[in-house]
N, C-alpha and C positions, 0 to 999 in steps of 0.2 A: 752264581754267574749267570747272566742273561743268555749266554751261548754255552751250551754243555756238549761235551764230546760223548757221543753214543756209539763210537766204534765205526760203523759204516757211514755215519752221518753226524752232522752237528745240529743241535736242537735250539731254536729260539724259545727261551722260557719266560720272556717278559710277560707280566700279568696282562697288559693290554692287548698283547699279541694273542694270549690264550682266550681272553674275553671276546675279542673280535672274531676269531675263528669259530668260537661256539655260536656266536649269532649267524655266521655264515652257514654253518651246518644245519641250522633250523629250517625245516621245510616251510615254515610260515613266513620266512624272510623273503619279501617280494623283490622284484627286479631292481628298483632304485636303491633300496637299502642294501641289497647284495652287491651291486656294483660299487657303491660308496664304501662298503665294508672291505672290498678288495683293495680299493685305493688306500684306505686307512692302514690295512695290514701291510701293503707295500712300503708305506712311509715308515712304519714302526720297524720293519726289517731293514730298511735302509739305514735308519739311525743305529740299529744293533750292529750292522756291518762296519759302520764308522767306528763305533766304540770297540768292537772286538777285533777288527782286522786292520785298522789304519792307525798310523802313528801321529803323534803330535810333535810340534816343535816350538821352542820358546822364541819369542819375538819381542823386540822392544816397541812399546807403543806410547803415544803421548795422550794422556787424558787431559780434560780441561784444567786440571790442577797441577799435574807433574808427570814426568816420564815414569813408566813402570814396565815390568815384564809381564807378558801374557803368553797364552798357548793357542796355536792354531793347528788344524788338522792338515797334515801333509797329503797330497795326492788327490785332492778333490777335483782338480782339473785333469786328471788321468783316469777317468772312470769311463768304461763302455757298458752300456746296458743293452742287452739283446732280447728283443720282444719276439716270443714264440707265439705267432698268431694262431688263434684270435683271442683266447681266454686271458692271455697275459696282459692285454691292453690296459685295463683298469689298475692291474697290479704294478705295471711299469709306470702308470701315471703317478702312483703313490711313491715309487722309488725315485721319480724325478723331483719330488719335493724334498727329499734328502740330498739328491745329487742333481741340482738345477743345471749344472754346466756339463753334465755327461754327454758323450757322444753316443749316438744310438744306431743299433742295427736291427734289422727285421728279417725273420726266417719264417715262411709259411710252410708249416708241416702238419700232415694229417695222417692218421693211421687208417688202414682199410679194415674196418670192422667186419664188413661182410665176408672177407676172406678168413677172418678168424686167426687165432694164434697158431703158429707152428709148433713142432715138437719141442721146441726150445722155449716155448712160452712168449714169443715175441710176435708183433704184428708187422706186416708189410708197411712201409712208410713212404709217402709221396711228399717230396719237396717241390713246391710250386714256384717259390720266389725267394731269393737271397740277396740282401744288400747289407754289407757290413762295412764299417769304417775301418781305417788302419788301426791295427792293434800292435802295440809296442811292449817291450819288456818292462816299461814302467807302469803299465796299466793294471787296474783292477777291473776284471771283466765279470759282469753278473749276467748270467743266462736265466731269464725268469719264465717260469711256467707254473701256474698255481697247482697243477696236478702232476705228480710223478708216479705213474702207475706201473706199467711193465718196464718202463725205461726205453722202450723202442723208439719213441719220438725224440727223447732227449739224446740218445746216442746218435741218432741220425743228424740232429742239430749240431751236437758237438764235433761230429766229423768235419763239418764245414768250418766251424770256429777254429778248430785246431789246424786245419789245413791252410787257413788263410791268415795265420798270425804267427809271430814269434812267441816264445813262452812268456806270458804276462806275469807280473808280479803276483797277482792272485787270479785264479780261475774259480768263480763260485756258481754252483747251480743252486738257484733259490726256488723253493716251492712252499705252498701253504700246507698241503698234505701229501704224504708219501706212503707208498707201500714198501714193505721190506724187500720184496722181490725186485722191484724197480732200483731201489737204492743199491742193492748188491750188484745188479747188472751194470749200472752206470759206474760204480766204483771199480769194477773189474775192468771195464773197457776204457775208462779214462781215469786212471789212478791219481793223476795230478790235480784233479778237480776237487774242491771242497764242497760237499753236498750239504746244503743248509735248508732246514725245514722247520716248520712250526709244529707239526705233528707227524709221528710215525704211526700209521693206522694198522689194523689187524692183519688184513690179507686182501687179496684180489678175488672177486668172484669169477664164475665160469666164463663171463664175457670181458673179463679184464678190467672191471671197474673197482675202484678202491672202496673197501668196506671198513668202517661206516662211511667214510668220505664226506662229501658235500654235494653229491649229484654232479651233473654236467655243468662245469663252471662257465663255459662258454654260453650255453643255452640259457642258464639262469641270469647271467649278466646282460645278455643282449636279447632276451625274450624271444627266442627262436623256437620255442615249443609251446 
């Protein structure tokens, strides 16, 4: 199955997703290729969400020769994609290729790395900007961030999402790479969310970075170092 249940998370196992992630991890992958890789990975993950989480319905269609029955995906007009700035921007660009009619939300969130992690292993999080569309019970909500490390940022983001919506049909947290600690923390804080990732990495280092990870996705995509 392209999506496997791994307990605290669901894993995207599509061969192209794994191939693309391997290229993203490579330290030799430069900015343009890295950004394009995130776009490609977002598109692949979007297609896997459609295949694994959305239903189809039979419809009658008229071909040039005769009437026949076909299948269409239900709910493509009921998708909300939330961009966790800034690293998720190219990732979301890829998702929009799978969900071109999605409504979009933006949350600017950053962790205070100078403050360091507290005794619970979390960082202080600053939310600078929130703009969300209306979320209804019919919606599939995808909260996208390429890195799920300690879970501090994602939990802060999900607080705003949950507080500003009714219970959607699906609430999906999508990442490229995740740390076990972060997956556990988010699953405990927001058990109604499905955590979907392409890789579950080994651990967090003393600075709260995912190992082996892929570095700072925002810096690599936007060439800010």
